[in-house]
PAFI-383708 format. One record per residue: chain; x, z, y of N, C-alpha, C, O in turn; residue in one letter. Coordinates in nm, 2 decimals. Atoms other than C-alpha are relative to their C-alpha. Example, Ala and Ser with C-alpha at 12.3 -4.5 7.8 and 13.67 -1.06 7.14 Angstrom:
% PAFI-383708
<mol A	nx 0.09	nz 0.00	ny -0.12	cax 1.23	caz 0.78	cay -0.45	cx 0.09	cz 0.00	cy 0.12	ox 0.19	oz 0.07	oy 0.12	type a>
<mol A	nx -0.09	nz 0.00	ny -0.11	cax 1.37	caz 0.71	cay -0.11	cx -0.08	cz 0.08	cy 0.11	ox -0.03	oz 0.09	oy 0.22	type s>
This chain:
% PAFI-383708
<mol A	nx -0.15	nz 0.00	ny -0.01	cax 4.04	caz -17.99	cay 10.79	cx 0.04	cz 0.12	cy 0.08	ox 0.14	oz 0.18	oy 0.05	type m>
<mol A	nx -0.03	nz -0.11	ny -0.09	cax 4.05	caz -17.73	cay 11.07	cx -0.01	cz 0.13	cy -0.07	ox 0.08	oz 0.22	oy -0.06	type g>
<mol A	nx 0.02	nz -0.12	ny 0.08	cax 3.92	caz -17.46	cay 10.84	cx 0.11	cz 0.02	cy -0.10	ox 0.16	oz 0.13	oy -0.12	type t>
<mol A	nx -0.11	nz -0.01	ny 0.10	cax 4.18	caz -17.54	cay 10.58	cx 0.13	cz 0.04	cy 0.06	ox 0.19	oz 0.13	oy 0.01	type y>
<mol A	nx -0.12	nz -0.04	ny -0.07	cax 4.46	caz -17.51	cay 10.82	cx 0.00	cz 0.14	cy 0.05	ox 0.09	oz 0.22	oy 0.04	type i>
<mol A	nx 0.02	nz -0.13	ny -0.05	cax 4.32	caz -17.19	cay 10.96	cx 0.02	cz 0.10	cy -0.12	ox 0.08	oz 0.20	oy -0.11	type k>
<mol A	nx -0.02	nz -0.08	ny 0.12	cax 4.30	caz -17.05	cay 10.60	cx 0.14	cz 0.01	cy -0.05	ox 0.19	oz 0.11	oy -0.09	type d>
<mol A	nx -0.14	nz 0.01	ny 0.04	cax 4.65	caz -17.16	cay 10.52	cx 0.09	cz 0.10	cy 0.09	ox 0.17	oz 0.17	oy 0.04	type v>
<mol A	nx -0.07	nz -0.09	ny -0.09	cax 4.78	caz -16.98	cay 10.83	cx -0.03	cz 0.15	cy -0.03	ox 0.06	oz 0.23	oy -0.03	type r>
<mol A	nx 0.04	nz -0.14	ny 0.03	cax 4.59	caz -16.66	cay 10.75	cx 0.07	cz 0.04	cy -0.13	ox 0.11	oz 0.16	oy -0.14	type n>
<mol A	nx -0.06	nz -0.03	ny 0.13	cax 4.72	caz -16.67	cay 10.39	cx 0.15	cz 0.02	cy 0.02	ox 0.21	oz 0.11	oy -0.04	type e>
<mol A	nx -0.14	nz -0.01	ny -0.03	cax 5.08	caz -16.72	cay 10.52	cx 0.04	cz 0.13	cy 0.06	ox 0.14	oz 0.19	oy 0.05	type a>
<mol A	nx -0.03	nz -0.13	ny -0.07	cax 5.05	caz -16.41	cay 10.73	cx 0.00	cz 0.12	cy -0.10	ox 0.06	oz 0.22	oy -0.07	type k>
<mol A	nx 0.01	nz -0.11	ny 0.10	cax 4.97	caz -16.20	cay 10.42	cx 0.12	cz 0.00	cy -0.10	ox 0.13	oz 0.09	oy -0.18	type r>
<mol A	nx -0.11	nz 0.01	ny 0.09	cax 5.28	caz -16.31	cay 10.23	cx 0.10	cz 0.10	cy 0.04	ox 0.14	oz 0.12	oy 0.15	type v>
<mol A	nx -0.10	nz -0.10	ny -0.02	cax 5.54	caz -16.04	cay 10.18	cx 0.13	cz -0.08	cy -0.01	ox 0.17	oz -0.11	oy -0.13	type t>
<mol A	nx -0.13	nz 0.08	ny 0.01	cax 5.87	caz -16.22	cay 10.27	cx 0.11	cz 0.09	cy -0.03	ox 0.12	oz 0.21	oy 0.01	type w>
<mol A	nx -0.11	nz -0.08	ny 0.04	cax 6.19	caz -16.09	cay 10.12	cx 0.09	cz 0.02	cy 0.12	ox 0.10	oz -0.06	oy 0.22	type p>
<mol A	nx -0.10	nz -0.03	ny -0.11	cax 6.45	caz -15.93	cay 10.35	cx 0.12	cz -0.09	cy -0.02	ox 0.14	oz -0.14	oy -0.12	type t>
<mol A	nx -0.12	nz 0.08	ny 0.01	cax 6.77	caz -16.10	cay 10.43	cx 0.09	cz 0.05	cy -0.11	ox 0.16	oz -0.02	oy -0.18	type r>
<mol A	nx -0.09	nz -0.07	ny 0.10	cax 6.96	caz -15.85	cay 10.21	cx -0.05	cz -0.04	cy -0.14	ox 0.03	oz -0.07	oy -0.22	type r>
<mol A	nx 0.05	nz 0.03	ny 0.13	cax 6.73	caz -15.91	cay 9.92	cx 0.03	cz -0.15	cy -0.04	ox 0.06	oz -0.18	oy -0.15	type n>
<mol A	nx -0.03	nz 0.14	ny 0.02	cax 6.77	caz -16.29	cay 9.96	cx 0.15	cz -0.02	cy -0.04	ox 0.18	oz -0.10	oy -0.13	type t>
<mol A	nx -0.14	nz 0.01	ny 0.02	cax 7.15	caz -16.26	cay 9.97	cx 0.04	cz 0.05	cy -0.14	ox 0.12	oz 0.00	oy -0.21	type l>
<mol A	nx -0.03	nz -0.06	ny 0.13	cax 7.16	caz -16.03	cay 9.66	cx -0.05	cz -0.09	cy -0.11	ox 0.02	oz -0.12	oy -0.21	type i>
<mol A	nx 0.06	nz 0.09	ny 0.10	cax 6.93	caz -16.26	cay 9.46	cx 0.08	cz -0.13	cy -0.01	ox 0.11	oz -0.18	oy -0.12	type t>
<mol A	nx -0.08	nz 0.12	ny 0.00	cax 7.13	caz -16.57	cay 9.56	cx 0.14	cz 0.02	cy -0.06	ox 0.18	oz -0.06	oy -0.14	type t>
<mol A	nx -0.13	nz -0.03	ny 0.07	cax 7.46	caz -16.40	cay 9.46	cx -0.02	cz 0.02	cy -0.15	ox 0.07	oz -0.03	oy -0.22	type g>
<mol A	nx 0.02	nz -0.02	ny 0.15	cax 7.31	caz -16.30	cay 9.12	cx -0.02	cz -0.14	cy -0.06	ox 0.03	oz -0.16	oy -0.17	type a>
<mol A	nx 0.03	nz 0.13	ny 0.06	cax 7.19	caz -16.66	cay 9.06	cx 0.14	cz -0.08	cy -0.01	ox 0.17	oz -0.14	oy -0.11	type v>
<mol A	nx -0.12	nz 0.07	ny 0.00	cax 7.53	caz -16.81	cay 9.16	cx 0.10	cz 0.06	cy -0.11	ox 0.17	oz -0.01	oy -0.18	type l>
<mol A	nx -0.08	nz -0.07	ny 0.10	cax 7.71	caz -16.55	cay 8.93	cx -0.04	cz -0.04	cy -0.14	ox 0.04	oz -0.08	oy -0.22	type a>
<mol A	nx 0.05	nz 0.04	ny 0.13	cax 7.49	caz -16.63	cay 8.64	cx 0.03	cz -0.15	cy -0.03	ox 0.06	oz -0.19	oy -0.15	type m>
<mol A	nx -0.03	nz 0.14	ny 0.02	cax 7.53	caz -17.01	cay 8.69	cx 0.15	cz -0.02	cy -0.04	ox 0.19	oz -0.09	oy -0.12	type v>
<mol A	nx -0.14	nz 0.01	ny 0.03	cax 7.91	caz -16.96	cay 8.69	cx 0.03	cz 0.05	cy -0.14	ox 0.11	oz -0.02	oy -0.21	type t>
<mol A	nx -0.02	nz -0.05	ny 0.13	cax 7.91	caz -16.75	cay 8.38	cx -0.05	cz -0.10	cy -0.11	ox 0.01	oz -0.12	oy -0.21	type v>
<mol A	nx 0.06	nz 0.09	ny 0.10	cax 7.68	caz -17.00	cay 8.20	cx 0.09	cz -0.13	cy -0.01	ox 0.11	oz -0.18	oy -0.12	type t>
<mol A	nx -0.09	nz 0.11	ny 0.00	cax 7.91	caz -17.29	cay 8.30	cx 0.12	cz 0.02	cy -0.08	ox 0.16	oz -0.06	oy -0.16	type c>
<mol A	nx -0.13	nz -0.03	ny 0.08	cax 8.22	caz -17.12	cay 8.17	cx -0.03	cz 0.01	cy -0.15	ox 0.04	oz -0.04	oy -0.23	type i>
<mol A	nx 0.04	nz -0.01	ny 0.14	cax 8.04	caz -17.03	cay 7.85	cx -0.02	cz -0.14	cy -0.07	ox 0.04	oz -0.16	oy -0.18	type f>
<mol A	nx 0.03	nz 0.13	ny 0.06	cax 7.92	caz -17.38	cay 7.78	cx 0.13	cz -0.09	cy 0.00	ox 0.15	oz -0.17	oy -0.09	type f>
<mol A	nx -0.12	nz 0.08	ny 0.00	cax 8.26	caz -17.53	cay 7.88	cx 0.09	cz 0.05	cy -0.13	ox 0.14	oz -0.04	oy -0.20	type f>
<mol A	nx -0.08	nz -0.05	ny 0.11	cax 8.43	caz -17.30	cay 7.62	cx -0.06	cz -0.05	cy -0.13	ox 0.01	oz -0.09	oy -0.22	type i>
<mol A	nx 0.07	nz 0.04	ny 0.12	cax 8.17	caz -17.38	cay 7.35	cx 0.03	cz -0.15	cy -0.02	ox 0.05	oz -0.19	oy -0.13	type v>
<mol A	nx -0.02	nz 0.15	ny 0.01	cax 8.21	caz -17.76	cay 7.42	cx 0.15	cz -0.03	cy -0.04	ox 0.17	oz -0.11	oy -0.13	type d>
<mol A	nx -0.14	nz 0.02	ny 0.04	cax 8.59	caz -17.73	cay 7.39	cx 0.02	cz 0.04	cy -0.15	ox 0.09	oz -0.04	oy -0.22	type q>
<mol A	nx -0.02	nz -0.05	ny 0.14	cax 8.57	caz -17.54	cay 7.06	cx -0.07	cz -0.11	cy -0.09	ox -0.01	oz -0.14	oy -0.20	type v>
<mol A	nx 0.06	nz 0.10	ny 0.08	cax 8.32	caz -17.79	cay 6.92	cx 0.08	cz -0.13	cy -0.01	ox 0.10	oz -0.19	oy -0.11	type i>
<mol A	nx -0.08	nz 0.12	ny -0.01	cax 8.53	caz -18.08	cay 7.04	cx 0.13	cz 0.01	cy -0.09	ox 0.17	oz -0.09	oy -0.16	type g>
<mol A	nx -0.12	nz -0.03	ny 0.08	cax 8.84	caz -17.93	cay 6.88	cx -0.03	cz -0.01	cy -0.15	ox 0.04	oz -0.07	oy -0.23	type l>
<mol A	nx 0.04	nz 0.00	ny 0.14	cax 8.66	caz -17.88	cay 6.55	cx -0.03	cz -0.15	cy -0.05	ox 0.01	oz -0.18	oy -0.16	type g>
<mol A	nx 0.02	nz 0.14	ny 0.04	cax 8.54	caz -18.25	cay 6.55	cx 0.13	cz -0.07	cy -0.01	ox 0.14	oz -0.15	oy -0.11	type v>
<mol A	nx -0.13	nz 0.07	ny 0.01	cax 8.89	caz -18.37	cay 6.62	cx 0.07	cz 0.04	cy -0.12	ox 0.14	oz -0.05	oy -0.19	type r>
<mol A	nx -0.08	nz -0.05	ny 0.12	cax 9.04	caz -18.16	cay 6.35	cx -0.07	cz -0.05	cy -0.13	ox 0.01	oz -0.09	oy -0.22	type e>
<mol A	nx 0.07	nz 0.04	ny 0.12	cax 8.77	caz -18.25	cay 6.09	cx 0.00	cz -0.15	cy -0.03	ox 0.03	oz -0.19	oy -0.14	type l>
<mol A	nx 0.02	nz 0.14	ny 0.02	cax 8.73	caz -18.61	cay 6.15	cx 0.11	cz -0.09	cy 0.06	ox 0.12	oz -0.21	oy 0.03	type f>
<mol A	nx -0.11	nz 0.08	ny -0.06	cax 9.04	caz -18.72	cay 6.35	cx -0.05	cz -0.10	cy 0.10	ox 0.02	oz -0.20	oy 0.12	type g>
<mol A	nx 0.05	nz 0.09	ny -0.10	cax 8.83	caz -18.88	cay 6.62	cx -0.01	cz 0.07	cy 0.13	ox -0.01	oz 0.19	oy 0.14	type v>
<mol A	nx 0.00	nz -0.06	ny -0.13	cax 8.81	caz -18.83	cay 6.99	cx 0.14	cz 0.02	cy 0.06	ox 0.24	oz 0.02	oy -0.01	type g>
<mol A	nx -0.12	nz 0.00	ny -0.08	cax 9.07	caz -18.79	cay 7.26	cx 0.10	cz 0.10	cy -0.06	ox 0.20	oz 0.11	oy 0.00	type g>
């Protein structure tokens, strides 16, 4: 068990951690893409819902 913990610590020292700036840029890009995707699917859902209501006369 001690050897395992020692190996894990040595491996963690070799990891190249991203800088704060890189982390903020990546987080911003993810949030922007999530927002764009949500807006896109909202619009598609509204268009499909409108089409179903017009064609079949069902739904709110």
